[in-house]
N, C-alpha and C positions, 0 to 999 in steps of 0.2 A: 587696535580696535578692529574687532570684525566687521567685513563688509558685506552688504547685501547686494548681489549682483544679478541684473535681469538682461536676458537674452531678448533683443529688440528686433524681432523678425522683419526681414525686407522682403517685400514679394517680388515675382519675376520680373515686375516692370520698372523696378528700382524704387517702389515707393514703400514707405512705412505699413505694415500691416496692421489694421485698426485693433486686432485683439492684442497688439504689443502694449498699447495704452492701459489695457485692463490689467495687464500683468504690472505694469508699472504701478498701479495703484496698490496692488498687493504688496509689492516690494517696498512702496513707500510706507505703508502701514506697518510692515515688519520692521523695516528700519526706524520709525519712530518710537515703537514700543521697545526696541532694545537700545535706543539711544546711539544708533551708528549711522555710517553713511550710505546712501544709495548710489549705485553705479550702473550704467548700462552698457552693454556691447552691441555694437552694430557689425554685422558682417556681409560684405557685399563687394562685387568688383571694385566700385567706387564709393566707399562707406563716408566720406566726409560729408556730403551734402545731407543724409538722413541723420548723421551725428549732429550736425548744426541744427537740425529740427528737433531732435530729442530732447536737447540740453534745456530747453525750455519749459519741460514739463517737470520741474522740482527735482531734477536729477544733479548729484554734487558733480559727478564727472561721467563723461562718456568716453568709451574706448571704441575707437575707429578701427576696424580690421578689414583693410583692403587686400584682396586677391581674386583674381579670375575664376578660382576653384569653387567659390562661394556663390557663384552665380545661380545656382538652382538648390541652394541649401542642401547640398550634399552631405550626409551625415558624417561621411569617412573623413571630410575636410573640416567640417563646423565642429564637430564633438572634441577632435583633439586640439584645436585652435582656442576653444572656450575652456577647456581644461588648463592649457598653458596660461592663458589671461588670470584664470581664477586662482591659481597657485601663485602666479606673479603679485597679485595685489592682497592675498591672502584672505579671499572671500570664504566666509563660513556658510553662506546661504546662496544658492544659485536657482534662479527660476526663469520661467517664461510661460508663455500662453500654451494653453493645450491644444494647439492646431496639428495638422498633420505632421508639419516639419518639427514642432517642439516635441511630439511623441516620438519622432524618431531619433532626434538629437540629444535630447536631455539625458534619457537612460544611458545612452553611450557614454556621455560625458561623465555620468556618475559613476559608471563604472571604472573609468581611468582614474577618478578621484577617490575610489573606493568610499564612495558615499552612499547612504541610503537614499532612496527615492521615495518621494510622496507624490502620487499622481492626482490630477483632477481635483485640486483643492477647491473647497467653496468658503471657507472662513479659516481664520487664524487668529490665535490670541497667545500672550506671554503669560505665563503662570510661573512665578519664584525663578524668574529668569531663562525658563524652557519653553520654547515653542510647542504649542499644542495645535496640530492641523486637523481641520474637519474634512472629511472627504467621503464620497458616497461609496456605497457596498452593495453588492446583491442587487444589481440593476435599480439603484438609487433607492430600495425599499427600507435601507438602514444607512444612517450617517454615522459614521465611525470618527472618534476622537483619537487621534495618533501622535505619539510621542517618539522622536526619533534620537538615539543617542550617538550616532558617529560624529566625529568633528565637524564634517562637512555635509551640509543638508541640501539635497535638489529637490525642487518642487516644480509642478507644472498646475497652472491656474484654469479653472474653469472661468472663461472670459464673461459668461452669463451672469456670475455671483459678483463681480466687482464693477464699479462705475468706471469709465475710462477716465484716465487722468487728464488733468486740464493746465493749461500753461499758467505759470507763475510769473511773477515780476523779476525773479532773478534767474540768470542762465548759469549752468554747470560749466565746467572746463571740458575742452575736447582734447583727447589725446591719441596719438596713433600708437598701435600696437602691432608689432610684425611675429606672427606666430612661425614656428619651426616646422615645416610641414614636408612631406615626401614629395618628388617631383611626378609622380603617377599614384592612382588610387585603385583599389580592387574593382571598383566599379565607375562607371561614367554615364552622363546624360548623352545620348545618341540623338534625341529630338524633342521637341517641347511644342506642344500645340495648345493654345488657350483658347478655351471657349468663352465667348462672350456673349451676355446676355442684356437684354434691356431692363430685365428684372433686377431688385436689389441682390445682394449676397443674401444667401438664406441665413447665415449665423448673425448677419446685422440687420435683418428686414425687421420693421416696426409690425408687419402683418404678414402672417403665414397661413396659406390655406393648402391643406394636405388631404391626401386621400390614400386608400390602400385596397384592399380585395374588393370592397362595394364598387370601385370604379368599373370593374369588369374590363379593364384595358382601356377604357376611354377616360384620358384626363382633360379634355377640350373643356368641359365645363367648369372643373377645376381652375385650369389657366385662365380662362375668361374672367372668372370672379378675380383671382389673384390680379389680374392687369386692371381690372375695374378699380380695385381698390389700393394700387399700387404697391403690392405686396409680392411675395416670393410663393414659390411652389415647392411642397415639401411631399414626403411620400413615406409609407412603411417599407419595412425591409420585404415584405411580401411582394409589394407592387414592383420595387428594384429587381428582385430575385426573378420575376416573372418577365422583365425585360420590357415593361411598360413604360418607365422612365430611366433616365439616368441614375447610376449609383451615387453620384454627388448629391442628389436630391434625398438621400434617406436621413431620416430623423430617428435617433433613438439611441441604444445602448452601443450598438455596433457601427453607428451613424454619425449624426451631428446632433449637437445639444443646442437647442434654441430657447430664447426667452423673449418671445415678441409682446407688444402691447394686445395684440390680438391673435389668437390661434384658433383657427377653424378646423376641425377634423371631421371631414365628411367620408363616410364609408369605411372607418376605422375602427375596430373591435375595442382598441386599446390594451393589447397586450403590454406586460409589465416591461418588456424592452423598449417598447414605443413609449410609454410614459416616462421612462427614464431620461429621454432627451427632450420633453416638451412641457412637463407639469411645472416648471418653473414659469410659465406663461402668465402675464398678468390677468387676461381674460381668455377662457377656454369656452368655445361653442363645440358643441358636439352634435353630429347628424348621423342618425343611424335607425335603421328599421327595426333592429332589435332592441326592444326597451330593456334587456338584460344585459347590454354590452359593458363591460368594465369602464369604457371611457367615460359614462355618465357620471360615475364615482367621483371623477375629478373635475367634471365641467361645472362651470358657472352658469352655462345656459344649455339646455339641452332640447333637441327636437327629433321626436320618434317619426321617421319618416324615410321614405327612399330618396337616397340624395340626388339621384336623376330627375326627380321632379321637384325637390326642394331647391337645387342650385339654381336652375333657370329663374325661378320665381325670387330668390334672393337677388339675382343679378339683376333682374327687371327693376326691383326694388330701388337698389343702389343707384342705378342708372338714372331712374327718376328724381332720386333725392340730387344727383350731381347737376 
C-alpha cells in the first residue's frame, strides 16, 4: 500500500508552523481518495513534542526525526533525511506547505527520489486511480491541471487553498526515525535574528492592509489602519524594492500569497504579479486615484481617491466604531 507523507515544518522556536496543518488537510484528502495511510514527518533538534502534537490531527503515523542539524530547516540536512524516510516507508506521495523552507527542501528531496515535483497546488482529485493536481501558472492567470507519471510524486501546498486540519478523536502512532547524515554540510547557519512584531503573521492574518507606489514612501497611515483593525501590513514589490518596507511584507507572485477575510489595497495599481498573491481574499477593497487601475477589476469595493486623504478618514471612522 502506497503512503502519503507530509513534511510537518517546525519553526525556529520549536513550534509547529501553522501552514503545516493546511498541508495535512491536503494530504488527508489525497490519502482518503486513494484509500491509503497518511503519515507525517517532524524534523527538529527534539522532534518528540511536536510529533505528539501532530498525532492528534488524523494522522496514522508520525515519524520523529531528531537531530541538531534540523534546527534551522537546513535543506542540505532535511532533504536527504526526508528522502531516506520516504524510501523506507514506501511513500508514493510526499508533500508539505509552500513556505520558504518547503520551497527549499521539497525540490531537493524530489531530485534525490527522482520524482516529479508539482509546486503550489491549489486542489487535487483522483481520476481512474491517477492524481490530477491543480496549480497556478503565468502569475495565476491560468490554472493548470497536471498529471504526473513518476512512481513517486512530490508536491507543495498553497496553504490559503486548504483549511487547517482539525484534531480528531483518535491519535496516530509516533515512531522515531534516524537518518544517515554526514557530519558536516556544505553550508551552515552562522547566526539567526528573529524579527518579532505585535501584528499577526502576514500569511495568517484575517485582515491585511497593503500599499505600493501610491504610499510615496510613507506607510504610517497604512500601519495605523492595520493596527486599528488588528491586521497585518502588506506591500507591493515596488514598495519593497524602493526600501520603504522590509521584503518580508511583499505580497505577490515573488512574495507571499495571502487570502484574508479582508484585503485593503491602498495606492496599489494591481499589476498581475501582485494580484497573484492576494486575489483569493474573501473581500477586496481598492483605494486608488486612478479610476482605470487594474485593481478595480478584482475589487469587491472600490474608492477612487487619494489614499493619503482616504485612509485618515477610514481610520477615524473605524476608531469611532470601536
